[in-house]
C-alpha positions in Angstrom: -145.5 3.8 129.1 -147.3 3.8 125.9 -145.8 5.0 122.7 -147.1 8.6 121.3 -144.4 9.8 119.3 -143.1 9.1 116.5 -139.3 10.6 115.5 -138.3 10.1 111.6 -135.3 10.6 110.2 -135.5 12.5 106.7 -133.4 11.2 104.2 -133.5 7.5 103.3 -136.1 7.0 105.3 -139.4 9.1 104.1 -137.7 10.7 101.3 -135.5 8.6 98.5 -132.7 11.5 98.3 -130.1 8.4 98.0 -129.6 10.2 94.3 -129.5 13.5 94.5 -127.0 13.3 97.7 -124.4 10.9 95.9 -124.6 13.6 93.2 -123.7 16.1 94.7 -121.1 14.5 96.3 -119.6 13.5 92.9 -119.8 17.2 92.0 -117.7 18.1 94.8 -115.0 15.1 94.3 -114.8 16.6 90.7 -114.6 20.1 91.6 -111.5 19.0 93.8 -110.2 15.8 93.0 -111.0 15.9 89.4 -112.7 13.0 89.4 -115.7 10.5 90.7 -115.5 8.7 93.8 -116.6 5.2 94.6 -120.2 5.6 95.4 -120.2 2.7 98.5 -117.6 5.5 99.7 -120.4 7.8 100.0 -123.2 5.5 100.8 -121.0 5.5 104.1 -121.3 8.7 105.2 -125.3 8.9 104.8 -126.9 10.0 108.3 -123.7 11.4 109.3 -123.5 15.7 109.6 -121.9 16.7 106.1 -119.3 18.9 108.0 -117.6 15.7 109.3 -117.8 13.7 106.0 -116.2 16.5 104.4 -113.7 16.9 106.9 -112.6 13.5 105.8 -112.9 14.1 102.3 -111.2 16.9 101.8 -108.4 17.3 104.3 -106.4 20.8 104.2 -109.2 22.4 101.4 -111.6 25.1 103.2 -114.3 23.3 104.7 -116.7 25.9 104.7 -116.1 26.7 100.7 -116.8 22.2 100.2 -119.6 22.4 102.0 -121.4 25.4 100.0 -120.5 23.8 96.4 -121.9 20.5 97.8 -125.3 22.2 99.2 -125.3 25.1 95.8 -125.7 21.6 93.5 -128.2 20.1 95.5 -130.1 23.2 95.8 -130.6 23.2 92.2 -131.4 19.7 91.7 -132.9 18.8 95.1 -136.8 19.4 94.7 -136.8 17.6 91.9 -134.9 15.0 92.4 -136.2 13.3 95.5 -139.3 10.7 95.8 -141.4 9.7 98.6 -141.0 5.9 100.0 -143.9 3.8 99.3 -146.2 3.9 102.1 -144.8 6.9 103.6 -147.5 9.3 102.9 -150.3 7.3 104.2 -148.0 6.2 107.4 -147.5 9.3 108.6 -151.1 10.7 107.7 -152.9 7.8 109.5 -150.6 8.1 113.0 -151.6 11.8 113.0 -155.1 10.6 112.4 -154.7 8.7 115.2 -153.0 11.2 117.4 -149.6 10.5 117.3 -146.9 13.3 117.6 -144.7 13.3 114.5 -141.2 14.6 114.6 -138.1 14.8 112.4 -134.8 14.4 113.3 -132.7 15.0 110.6 -129.0 15.9 109.9 -130.1 18.1 106.6 -130.8 21.9 107.1 -133.8 22.6 107.9 -134.7 24.7 104.8 -134.1 21.9 102.0 -136.2 19.4 105.1 -139.3 21.7 105.0 -138.8 22.3 101.2 -139.1 17.7 100.8 -141.9 18.2 103.1 -143.8 20.5 101.5 -143.2 18.8 98.3 -144.8 15.8 99.4 -147.4 17.9 101.0 -146.3 16.1 104.4 -145.7 19.1 106.3 -149.2 19.9 108.1 -148.7 16.7 109.6 -145.2 17.1 111.4 -145.0 18.6 114.7 -141.3 19.2 115.0 -138.2 19.5 113.5 -134.6 19.1 114.8 -132.0 19.6 112.1 -128.7 19.8 111.8 -129.2 23.7 112.5 -130.6 23.2 115.7 -128.3 21.5 117.5 -124.5 21.7 118.8 -124.3 17.6 118.4 -125.1 15.3 115.9 -126.2 11.9 115.4 -124.5 9.2 116.8 -124.6 12.0 119.8 -128.0 11.8 121.4 -128.6 15.7 121.6 -130.6 15.7 118.4 -133.2 13.5 120.2 -133.1 14.9 123.3 -134.1 18.2 122.1 -136.7 16.8 120.2 -137.8 14.4 123.4 -137.9 18.6 125.1 -139.9 20.2 122.4 -142.5 17.3 123.0 -142.7 17.5 127.1 -142.3 13.6 126.7 -140.0 11.2 128.3 -137.2 8.5 126.5 -140.3 5.8 126.7 -142.9 7.5 125.0 -140.7 7.9 121.7 -139.7 5.8 119.3 -137.1 6.7 116.1 -137.0 5.5 112.4 -134.4 5.5 110.7 -131.8 4.3 107.7 -128.3 4.4 109.0 -126.7 3.6 112.2 -126.4 7.4 112.9 -130.1 7.5 113.1 -130.1 3.6 115.3 -127.2 4.8 117.9 -128.5 8.3 118.0 -131.7 6.7 119.5 -130.1 4.3 121.7 -128.1 6.8 123.1 -131.1 9.0 123.9 -132.6 5.4 125.7 -135.3 5.9 122.9 -137.0 2.5 120.8 -134.6 2.4 117.1 -136.8 1.1 114.3 -134.7 0.3 110.8 -136.2 0.5 107.3 -135.5 -2.6 105.3 -134.9 -0.1 102.2 -131.4 1.3 103.8 -128.8 1.1 101.5 -126.4 2.2 104.1 -126.7 -0.7 106.4 -125.2 -3.8 106.7 -126.1 -7.0 107.5 -123.7 -7.4 110.0 -124.9 -3.7 111.4 -128.3 -5.9 111.5 -127.4 -8.5 113.2 -124.3 -6.8 115.5 -124.2 -5.0 119.2 -125.7 -2.0 118.1 -128.5 -3.7 115.9 -131.9 -1.9 115.8 -135.1 -3.0 117.9 -137.0 -3.7 115.2 -137.1 -3.6 111.3 -139.7 -2.9 109.2 -140.1 -3.8 105.3 -142.8 -1.6 104.6 -143.9 1.5 106.3 -146.9 0.0 107.0 -145.5 -2.4 109.2 -145.1 0.3 112.0 -148.3 -0.2 113.3 -147.8 -3.7 114.5 -144.5 -2.0 116.8 -146.4 1.1 118.4 
């Protein structure tokens, strides 16, 4: 069955949000621990739902308050700090011209996802968003992708998912959807790329996706 739907992760895949995410974490670490945290440890959380990462990082703290500390900082700096990865606008706009369905499945909140899409004028191309606000279970559980498939009214064989973390790759695999890793991912190791859960495809440039679909 032919691919008719492309599902993208947002952070680290479509938009380079890496620095503002790291800065939001460091702001929170300084409040609760009085010092910054190793960046390589923060990067390991990329793609994971925030509350899970926060519970692990700040045991014994009010996690709702810690999340609000993080999100307040990010709300203030998000729009000005993020950039679009090279070729992503051209890829998504061209996919739309070719009549592909375009979805976003993200562990980010819906409002900031929309803020990012609107900044880059991509909101007009995106047909459906599944954010952390829309699911009870989160990546790597298949539920977010399964919700997207249901929203589009398609089977898993008609979609492909593009992401930058093993949370994305496993979410896709668990839902029966073929997975694509972007080679600009900073949270995926060489071992991940070649291990038992490796993605079906890796693209070095955004436009390489056309060679797959």
